[in-house]
Biopython code that builds the backbone (N, CA, C, O; Angstrom):
import numpy as np
from Bio.PDB.StructureBuilder import StructureBuilder

atoms = [
    (1, "UNK", "N", (6.576, -8.843, 14.525)),
    (1, "UNK", "CA", (7.512, -7.794, 14.202)),
    (1, "UNK", "C", (8.221, -7.339, 15.469)),
    (1, "UNK", "O", (7.589, -7.133, 16.505)),
    (2, "UNK", "N", (9.497, -7.190, 15.384)),
    (2, "UNK", "CA", (10.274, -6.780, 16.536)),
    (2, "UNK", "C", (10.085, -5.299, 16.793)),
    (2, "UNK", "O", (10.206, -4.484, 15.878)),
    (3, "UNK", "N", (9.792, -4.951, 18.026)),
    (3, "UNK", "CA", (9.707, -3.552, 18.410)),
    (3, "UNK", "C", (8.383, -2.885, 18.096)),
    (3, "UNK", "O", (8.226, -1.690, 18.350)),
    (4, "UNK", "N", (7.413, -3.631, 17.545)),
    (4, "UNK", "CA", (6.118, -3.040, 17.226)),
    (4, "UNK", "C", (5.076, -3.618, 18.164)),
    (4, "UNK", "O", (4.917, -4.835, 18.253)),
    (5, "UNK", "N", (4.374, -2.751, 18.857)),
    (5, "UNK", "CA", (3.339, -3.181, 19.769)),
    (5, "UNK", "C", (2.085, -3.541, 19.000)),
    (5, "UNK", "O", (1.629, -2.763, 18.162)),
    (6, "UNK", "N", (1.517, -4.715, 19.272)),
    (6, "UNK", "CA", (0.293, -5.112, 18.599)),
    (6, "UNK", "C", (-0.920, -4.906, 19.487)),
    (6, "UNK", "O", (-2.043, -5.177, 19.061)),
    (7, "UNK", "N", (-0.721, -4.428, 20.721)),
    (7, "UNK", "CA", (-1.838, -4.236, 21.629)),
    (7, "UNK", "C", (-2.658, -3.013, 21.271)),
    (7, "UNK", "O", (-3.876, -3.022, 21.454)),
    (8, "UNK", "N", (-2.038, -1.972, 20.772)),
    (8, "UNK", "CA", (-2.741, -0.749, 20.430)),
    (8, "UNK", "C", (-3.240, -0.824, 18.998)),
    (8, "UNK", "O", (-2.633, -1.477, 18.150)),
    (9, "UNK", "N", (-4.350, -0.151, 18.736)),
    (9, "UNK", "CA", (-4.861, -0.118, 17.377)),
    (9, "UNK", "C", (-4.342, 1.100, 16.626)),
    (9, "UNK", "O", (-4.901, 1.481, 15.598)),
    (10, "UNK", "N", (-3.273, 1.713, 17.135)),
    (10, "UNK", "CA", (-2.684, 2.860, 16.467)),
    (10, "UNK", "C", (-1.233, 2.563, 16.122)),
    (10, "UNK", "O", (-0.539, 1.860, 16.856)),
    (11, "UNK", "N", (-0.787, 3.103, 15.006)),
    (11, "UNK", "CA", (0.598, 2.918, 14.586)),
    (11, "UNK", "C", (1.483, 3.915, 15.309)),
    (11, "UNK", "O", (0.999, 4.746, 16.077)),
    (12, "UNK", "N", (2.785, 3.830, 15.062)),
    (12, "UNK", "CA", (3.724, 4.729, 15.728)),
    (12, "UNK", "C", (3.526, 6.177, 15.301)),
    (12, "UNK", "O", (3.953, 7.085, 16.015)),
    (13, "UNK", "N", (2.889, 6.420, 14.155)),
    (13, "UNK", "CA", (2.631, 7.780, 13.697)),
    (13, "UNK", "C", (1.338, 8.333, 14.294)),
    (13, "UNK", "O", (0.973, 9.474, 14.010)),
    (14, "UNK", "N", (0.643, 7.551, 15.111)),
    (14, "UNK", "CA", (-0.597, 8.000, 15.706)),
    (14, "UNK", "C", (-1.800, 7.810, 14.797)),
    (14, "UNK", "O", (-2.890, 8.292, 15.107)),
    (15, "UNK", "N", (-1.617, 7.112, 13.673)),
    (15, "UNK", "CA", (-2.713, 6.848, 12.764)),
    (15, "UNK", "C", (-3.406, 5.550, 13.168)),
    (15, "UNK", "O", (-2.756, 4.641, 13.684)),
    (16, "UNK", "N", (-4.717, 5.451, 12.943)),
    (16, "UNK", "CA", (-5.394, 4.192, 13.290)),
    (16, "UNK", "C", (-4.874, 3.039, 12.432)),
    (16, "UNK", "O", (-4.555, 3.214, 11.256)),
    (17, "UNK", "N", (-4.797, 1.868, 13.040)),
    (17, "UNK", "CA", (-4.351, 0.675, 12.330)),
    (17, "UNK", "C", (-5.443, 0.264, 11.352)),
    (17, "UNK", "O", (-6.573, 0.002, 11.762)),
    (18, "UNK", "N", (-5.121, 0.206, 10.076)),
    (18, "UNK", "CA", (-6.130, -0.073, 9.061)),
    (18, "UNK", "C", (-6.764, -1.436, 9.251)),
    (18, "UNK", "O", (-7.940, -1.623, 8.937)),
    (19, "UNK", "N", (-6.005, -2.384, 9.758)),
    (19, "UNK", "CA", (-6.540, -3.740, 9.923)),
    (19, "UNK", "C", (-7.663, -3.771, 10.954)),
    (19, "UNK", "O", (-8.706, -4.383, 10.722)),
    (20, "UNK", "N", (-7.452, -3.114, 12.088)),
    (20, "UNK", "CA", (-8.480, -3.076, 13.126)),
    (20, "UNK", "C", (-9.696, -2.289, 12.642)),
    (20, "UNK", "O", (-10.836, -2.671, 12.907)),
    (21, "UNK", "N", (-9.454, -1.212, 11.946)),
    (21, "UNK", "CA", (-10.537, -0.387, 11.427)),
    (21, "UNK", "C", (-11.336, -1.146, 10.368)),
    (21, "UNK", "O", (-12.562, -1.047, 10.322)),
    (22, "UNK", "N", (-10.648, -1.895, 9.528)),
    (22, "UNK", "CA", (-11.319, -2.661, 8.471)),
    (22, "UNK", "C", (-12.213, -3.743, 9.054)),
    (22, "UNK", "O", (-13.281, -4.022, 8.510)),
    (23, "UNK", "N", (-11.792, -4.352, 10.145)),
    (23, "UNK", "CA", (-12.606, -5.384, 10.793)),
    (23, "UNK", "C", (-13.959, -4.824, 11.218)),
    (23, "UNK", "O", (-14.972, -5.521, 11.166)),
    (24, "UNK", "N", (-13.969, -3.564, 11.638)),
    (24, "UNK", "CA", (-15.210, -2.947, 12.090)),
    (24, "UNK", "C", (-16.074, -2.456, 10.923)),
    (24, "UNK", "O", (-17.276, -2.246, 11.090)),
    (25, "UNK", "N", (-15.481, -2.276, 9.764)),
    (25, "UNK", "CA", (-16.202, -1.727, 8.617)),
    (25, "UNK", "C", (-16.914, -2.785, 7.781)),
    (25, "UNK", "O", (-17.918, -2.484, 7.135)),
    (26, "UNK", "N", (-16.422, -3.993, 7.782)),
    (26, "UNK", "CA", (-16.940, -5.031, 6.889)),
    (26, "UNK", "C", (-17.271, -6.300, 7.662)),
    (26, "UNK", "O", (-16.744, -6.548, 8.747)),
    (27, "UNK", "N", (-18.158, -7.092, 7.075)),
    (27, "UNK", "CA", (-18.447, -8.428, 7.595)),
    (27, "UNK", "C", (-17.472, -9.372, 6.885)),
    (27, "UNK", "O", (-17.565, -9.574, 5.674)),
    (28, "UNK", "N", (-16.544, -9.943, 7.645)),
    (28, "UNK", "CA", (-15.464, -10.727, 7.058)),
    (28, "UNK", "C", (-15.613, -12.202, 7.388)),
    (28, "UNK", "O", (-16.189, -12.567, 8.412)),
    (29, "UNK", "N", (-15.084, -13.049, 6.505)),
    (29, "UNK", "CA", (-15.094, -14.482, 6.788)),
    (29, "UNK", "C", (-13.908, -14.852, 7.685)),
    (29, "UNK", "O", (-13.071, -14.011, 8.010)),
    (30, "UNK", "N", (-13.858, -16.111, 8.070)),
    (30, "UNK", "CA", (-12.831, -16.578, 9.007)),
    (30, "UNK", "C", (-11.419, -16.384, 8.450)),
    (30, "UNK", "O", (-10.518, -15.968, 9.179)),
    (31, "UNK", "N", (-11.223, -16.679, 7.173)),
    (31, "UNK", "CA", (-9.894, -16.562, 6.554)),
    (31, "UNK", "C", (-9.438, -15.106, 6.515)),
    (31, "UNK", "O", (-8.274, -14.812, 6.785)),
    (32, "UNK", "N", (-10.351, -14.195, 6.180)),
    (32, "UNK", "CA", (-10.000, -12.781, 6.139)),
    (32, "UNK", "C", (-9.616, -12.277, 7.533)),
    (32, "UNK", "O", (-8.657, -11.520, 7.683)),
    (33, "UNK", "N", (-10.365, -12.698, 8.543)),
    (33, "UNK", "CA", (-10.035, -12.291, 9.916)),
    (33, "UNK", "C", (-8.656, -12.827, 10.312)),
    (33, "UNK", "O", (-7.876, -12.133, 10.964)),
    (34, "UNK", "N", (-8.370, -14.053, 9.916)),
    (34, "UNK", "CA", (-7.069, -14.667, 10.223)),
    (34, "UNK", "C", (-5.935, -13.893, 9.548)),
    (34, "UNK", "O", (-4.893, -13.659, 10.160)),
    (35, "UNK", "N", (-6.134, -13.500, 8.299)),
    (35, "UNK", "CA", (-5.109, -12.736, 7.589)),
    (35, "UNK", "C", (-4.880, -11.377, 8.250)),
    (35, "UNK", "O", (-3.740, -10.927, 8.363)),
    (36, "UNK", "N", (-5.948, -10.730, 8.681)),
    (36, "UNK", "CA", (-5.801, -9.431, 9.333)),
    (36, "UNK", "C", (-5.098, -9.561, 10.681)),
    (36, "UNK", "O", (-4.347, -8.670, 11.075)),
    (37, "UNK", "N", (-5.335, -10.659, 11.387)),
    (37, "UNK", "CA", (-4.719, -10.863, 12.709)),
    (37, "UNK", "C", (-3.275, -11.343, 12.616)),
    (37, "UNK", "O", (-2.401, -10.842, 13.324)),
    (38, "UNK", "N", (-3.027, -12.313, 11.742)),
    (38, "UNK", "CA", (-1.712, -12.972, 11.712)),
    (38, "UNK", "C", (-0.833, -12.562, 10.541)),
    (38, "UNK", "O", (0.380, -12.771, 10.580)),
    (39, "UNK", "N", (-1.419, -11.984, 9.504)),
    (39, "UNK", "CA", (-0.647, -11.633, 8.320)),
    (39, "UNK", "C", (-0.652, -12.771, 7.320)),
    (39, "UNK", "O", (-1.115, -13.870, 7.625)),
    (40, "UNK", "N", (-0.141, -12.514, 6.135)),
    (40, "UNK", "CA", (-0.169, -13.526, 5.073)),
    (40, "UNK", "C", (0.823, -14.651, 5.329)),
    (40, "UNK", "O", (1.882, -14.448, 5.922)),
    (41, "UNK", "N", (0.453, -15.847, 4.864)),
    (41, "UNK", "CA", (1.335, -17.010, 4.991)),
    (41, "UNK", "C", (1.734, -17.557, 3.623)),
    (41, "UNK", "O", (2.428, -18.569, 3.533)),
    (42, "UNK", "N", (1.295, -16.890, 2.566)),
    (42, "UNK", "CA", (1.651, -17.304, 1.210)),
    (42, "UNK", "C", (1.509, -16.097, 0.287)),
    (42, "UNK", "O", (1.011, -15.045, 0.688)),
    (43, "UNK", "N", (1.950, -16.267, -0.942)),
    (43, "UNK", "CA", (1.854, -15.183, -1.907)),
    (43, "UNK", "C", (0.395, -14.834, -2.187)),
    (43, "UNK", "O", (0.035, -13.658, -2.233)),
    (44, "UNK", "N", (-0.443, -15.852, -2.375)),
    (44, "UNK", "CA", (-1.851, -15.585, -2.666)),
    (44, "UNK", "C", (-2.544, -14.925, -1.471)),
    (44, "UNK", "O", (-3.448, -14.111, -1.653)),
    (45, "UNK", "N", (-2.127, -15.271, -0.257)),
    (45, "UNK", "CA", (-2.689, -14.633, 0.930)),
    (45, "UNK", "C", (-2.288, -13.160, 0.989)),
    (45, "UNK", "O", (-3.066, -12.320, 1.442)),
    (46, "UNK", "N", (-1.078, -12.848, 0.533)),
    (46, "UNK", "CA", (-0.654, -11.444, 0.517)),
    (46, "UNK", "C", (-1.462, -10.654, -0.505)),
    (46, "UNK", "O", (-1.720, -9.467, -0.305)),
    (47, "UNK", "N", (-1.866, -11.304, -1.608)),
    (47, "UNK", "CA", (-2.721, -10.629, -2.593)),
    (47, "UNK", "C", (-4.084, -10.310, -1.992)),
    (47, "UNK", "O", (-4.629, -9.229, -2.214)),
    (48, "UNK", "N", (-4.634, -11.258, -1.227)),
    (48, "UNK", "CA", (-5.928, -11.036, -0.588)),
    (48, "UNK", "C", (-5.819, -9.896, 0.418)),
    (48, "UNK", "O", (-6.699, -9.038, 0.486)),
    (49, "UNK", "N", (-4.743, -9.888, 1.198)),
    (49, "UNK", "CA", (-4.536, -8.827, 2.177)),
    (49, "UNK", "C", (-4.369, -7.474, 1.482)),
    (49, "UNK", "O", (-4.889, -6.463, 1.955)),
    (50, "UNK", "N", (-3.651, -7.457, 0.371)),
    (50, "UNK", "CA", (-3.478, -6.219, -0.384)),
    (50, "UNK", "C", (-4.824, -5.732, -0.927)),
    (50, "UNK", "O", (-5.091, -4.530, -0.925)),
    (51, "UNK", "N", (-5.675, -6.659, -1.392)),
    (51, "UNK", "CA", (-7.001, -6.284, -1.891)),
    (51, "UNK", "C", (-7.842, -5.699, -0.764)),
    (51, "UNK", "O", (-8.587, -4.743, -0.980)),
    (52, "UNK", "N", (-7.732, -6.264, 0.439)),
    (52, "UNK", "CA", (-8.469, -5.718, 1.577)),
    (52, "UNK", "C", (-7.953, -4.327, 1.936)),
    (52, "UNK", "O", (-8.740, -3.439, 2.265)),
    (53, "UNK", "N", (-6.636, -4.134, 1.874)),
    (53, "UNK", "CA", (-6.063, -2.822, 2.168)),
    (53, "UNK", "C", (-6.521, -1.798, 1.139)),
    (53, "UNK", "O", (-6.849, -0.667, 1.496)),
    (54, "UNK", "N", (-6.548, -2.185, -0.145)),
    (54, "UNK", "CA", (-7.030, -1.283, -1.187)),
    (54, "UNK", "C", (-8.511, -0.969, -1.010)),
    (54, "UNK", "O", (-8.938, 0.155, -1.274)),
    (55, "UNK", "N", (-9.295, -1.940, -0.569)),
    (55, "UNK", "CA", (-10.713, -1.723, -0.298)),
    (55, "UNK", "C", (-10.874, -0.732, 0.854)),
    (55, "UNK", "O", (-11.720, 0.160, 0.793)),
    (56, "UNK", "N", (-10.065, -0.886, 1.900)),
    (56, "UNK", "CA", (-10.103, 0.041, 3.038)),
    (56, "UNK", "C", (-9.751, 1.459, 2.585)),
    (56, "UNK", "O", (-10.415, 2.422, 2.970)),
    (57, "UNK", "N", (-8.693, 1.583, 1.758)),
    (57, "UNK", "CA", (-8.304, 2.910, 1.264)),
    (57, "UNK", "C", (-9.419, 3.522, 0.420)),
    (57, "UNK", "O", (-9.673, 4.722, 0.515)),
    (58, "UNK", "N", (-10.089, 2.711, -0.407)),
    (58, "UNK", "CA", (-11.180, 3.207, -1.228)),
    (58, "UNK", "C", (-12.322, 3.705, -0.352)),
    (58, "UNK", "O", (-12.884, 4.767, -0.618)),
    (59, "UNK", "N", (-12.673, 2.951, 0.694)),
    (59, "UNK", "CA", (-13.759, 3.354, 1.584)),
    (59, "UNK", "C", (-13.407, 4.612, 2.380)),
    (59, "UNK", "O", (-14.290, 5.400, 2.718)),
    (60, "UNK", "N", (-12.129, 4.800, 2.675)),
    (60, "UNK", "CA", (-11.690, 5.981, 3.425)),
    (60, "UNK", "C", (-11.443, 7.180, 2.513)),
    (60, "UNK", "O", (-11.243, 8.295, 2.996)),
    (61, "UNK", "N", (-11.457, 6.960, 1.199)),
    (61, "UNK", "CA", (-11.214, 8.044, 0.249)),
    (61, "UNK", "C", (-9.748, 8.392, 0.101)),
    (61, "UNK", "O", (-9.411, 9.499, -0.318)),
    (62, "UNK", "N", (-8.874, 7.462, 0.438)),
    (62, "UNK", "CA", (-7.434, 7.677, 0.324)),
    (62, "UNK", "C", (-6.999, 7.289, -1.090)),
    (62, "UNK", "O", (-7.251, 6.170, -1.538)),
    (63, "UNK", "N", (-6.347, 8.214, -1.783)),
    (63, "UNK", "CA", (-5.873, 7.939, -3.136)),
    (63, "UNK", "C", (-4.356, 7.981, -3.169)),
    (63, "UNK", "O", (-3.731, 8.858, -2.573)),
    (64, "UNK", "N", (-3.775, 7.022, -3.873)),
    (64, "UNK", "CA", (-2.323, 6.997, -4.043)),
    (64, "UNK", "C", (-1.921, 8.129, -4.981)),
    (64, "UNK", "O", (-2.658, 8.441, -5.916)),
    (65, "UNK", "N", (-0.774, 8.745, -4.748)),
    (65, "UNK", "CA", (-0.333, 9.811, -5.659)),
    (65, "UNK", "C", (-0.009, 9.243, -7.036)),
    (65, "UNK", "O", (0.414, 8.095, -7.174)),
    (66, "UNK", "N", (-0.217, 10.074, -8.041)),
    (66, "UNK", "CA", (0.102, 9.667, -9.408)),
    (66, "UNK", "C", (1.619, 9.502, -9.540)),
    (66, "UNK", "O", (2.376, 10.305, -8.994)),
    (67, "UNK", "N", (2.065, 8.474, -10.256)),
    (67, "UNK", "CA", (3.511, 8.321, -10.454)),
    (67, "UNK", "C", (4.041, 9.446, -11.339)),
    (67, "UNK", "O", (3.306, 9.982, -12.168)),
    (68, "UNK", "N", (5.307, 9.804, -11.169)),
    (68, "UNK", "CA", (5.864, 10.881, -12.000)),
    (68, "UNK", "C", (5.931, 10.463, -13.465)),
    (68, "UNK", "O", (6.089, 9.283, -13.779)),
    (69, "UNK", "N", (5.809, 11.434, -14.348)),
    (69, "UNK", "CA", (5.895, 11.169, -15.779)),
    (69, "UNK", "C", (7.373, 11.124, -16.176)),
    (69, "UNK", "O", (8.046, 12.153, -16.226)),
    (70, "UNK", "N", (7.849, 9.946, -16.448)),
    (70, "UNK", "CA", (9.265, 9.755, -16.793)),
    (70, "UNK", "C", (9.445, 9.482, -18.278)),
    (70, "UNK", "O", (10.495, 8.997, -18.701)),
    (71, "UNK", "N", (8.441, 9.789, -19.057)),
    (71, "UNK", "CA", (8.512, 9.569, -20.498)),
    (71, "UNK", "C", (9.452, 10.585, -21.143)),
    (71, "UNK", "O", (9.508, 11.743, -20.730)),
    (72, "UNK", "N", (10.167, 10.150, -22.132)),
    (72, "UNK", "CA", (10.994, 11.053, -22.927)),
    (72, "UNK", "C", (11.101, 10.468, -24.333)),
    (72, "UNK", "O", (10.799, 9.296, -24.559)),
    (73, "UNK", "N", (11.525, 11.288, -25.250)),
    (73, "UNK", "CA", (11.651, 10.825, -26.629)),
    (73, "UNK", "C", (13.122, 10.816, -27.016)),
    (73, "UNK", "O", (13.964, 11.402, -26.336)),
    (74, "UNK", "N", (13.407, 10.156, -28.094)),
    (74, "UNK", "CA", (14.771, 10.120, -28.605)),
    (74, "UNK", "C", (15.205, 11.531, -29.005)),
    (74, "UNK", "O", (16.363, 11.904, -28.820)),
    (75, "UNK", "N", (14.281, 12.303, -29.548)),
    (75, "UNK", "CA", (14.596, 13.669, -29.957)),
    (75, "UNK", "C", (15.021, 14.507, -28.741)),
    (75, "UNK", "O", (15.998, 15.253, -28.813)),
    (76, "UNK", "N", (14.288, 14.384, -27.630)),
    (76, "UNK", "CA", (14.653, 15.130, -26.417)),
    (76, "UNK", "C", (16.026, 14.683, -25.913)),
    (76, "UNK", "O", (16.827, 15.512, -25.479)),
    (77, "UNK", "N", (16.298, 13.390, -25.968)),
    (77, "UNK", "CA", (17.578, 12.872, -25.499)),
    (77, "UNK", "C", (18.718, 13.396, -26.371)),
    (77, "UNK", "O", (19.760, 13.803, -25.858)),
    (78, "UNK", "N", (18.520, 13.386, -27.676)),
    (78, "UNK", "CA", (19.566, 13.872, -28.579)),
    (78, "UNK", "C", (19.858, 15.350, -28.343)),
    (78, "UNK", "O", (21.011, 15.778, -28.394)),
    (79, "UNK", "N", (18.807, 16.128, -28.084)),
    (79, "UNK", "CA", (19.002, 17.544, -27.801)),
    (79, "UNK", "C", (19.740, 17.749, -26.475)),
    (79, "UNK", "O", (20.535, 18.679, -26.342)),
    (80, "UNK", "N", (19.480, 16.891, -25.510)),
    (80, "UNK", "CA", (20.134, 17.050, -24.209)),
    (80, "UNK", "C", (21.622, 16.695, -24.242)),
    (80, "UNK", "O", (22.387, 17.204, -23.424)),
    (81, "UNK", "N", (22.049, 15.830, -25.176)),
    (81, "UNK", "CA", (23.462, 15.461, -25.224)),
    (81, "UNK", "C", (24.288, 16.349, -26.137)),
    (81, "UNK", "O", (25.513, 16.232, -26.173)),
    (82, "UNK", "N", (23.625, 17.246, -26.884)),
    (82, "UNK", "CA", (24.367, 18.151, -27.775)),
    (82, "UNK", "C", (25.340, 19.025, -27.012)),
    (82, "UNK", "O", (26.392, 19.384, -27.542)),
    (83, "UNK", "N", (25.013, 19.374, -25.782)),
    (83, "UNK", "CA", (25.913, 20.236, -25.022)),
    (83, "UNK", "C", (27.209, 19.527, -24.624)),
    (83, "UNK", "O", (28.176, 20.183, -24.239)),
    (84, "UNK", "N", (27.238, 18.190, -24.714)),
    (84, "UNK", "CA", (28.453, 17.448, -24.373)),
    (84, "UNK", "C", (29.319, 17.155, -25.588)),
    (84, "UNK", "O", (30.468, 16.733, -25.452)),
    (85, "UNK", "N", (28.764, 17.380, -26.788)),
    (85, "UNK", "CA", (29.526, 17.133, -28.007)),
    (85, "UNK", "C", (30.475, 18.316, -28.275)),
    (85, "UNK", "O", (30.127, 19.468, -28.013)),
    (86, "UNK", "N", (31.645, 18.028, -28.788)),
    (86, "UNK", "CA", (32.625, 19.082, -29.078)),
    (86, "UNK", "C", (32.722, 19.361, -30.537)),
    (86, "UNK", "O", (33.500, 20.220, -30.952)),
]
sb = StructureBuilder()
sb.init_structure("model")
sb.init_model(0)
sb.init_chain("A")
sb.init_seg("    ")
for serial, (resi, resn, name, xyz) in enumerate(atoms, 1):
    if name == "N":
        sb.init_residue(resn, " ", resi, " ")
    sb.init_atom(name, np.array(xyz, "f"), 0.0, 1.0, " ", f" {name:<3s}", serial, name[0])
structure = sb.get_structure()
């Protein structure tokens, strides 16, 4: 990555790099270590890396925010357009 230092185990926000932290938390095989060091080289490798990141978040107690509720009904939509009808 251009402009990103890989020597430090901290990101630009001052947060610890999850990859370095994950290496210390788990006993990993050679392929997992390679993915953490070099990044994914295929779609399936990116899935494995994503699973490791989700495992790290679970161990750290980090939860993703709930997505917003964007549900609506036809009845609500019809009521919302009544103000535009003449």
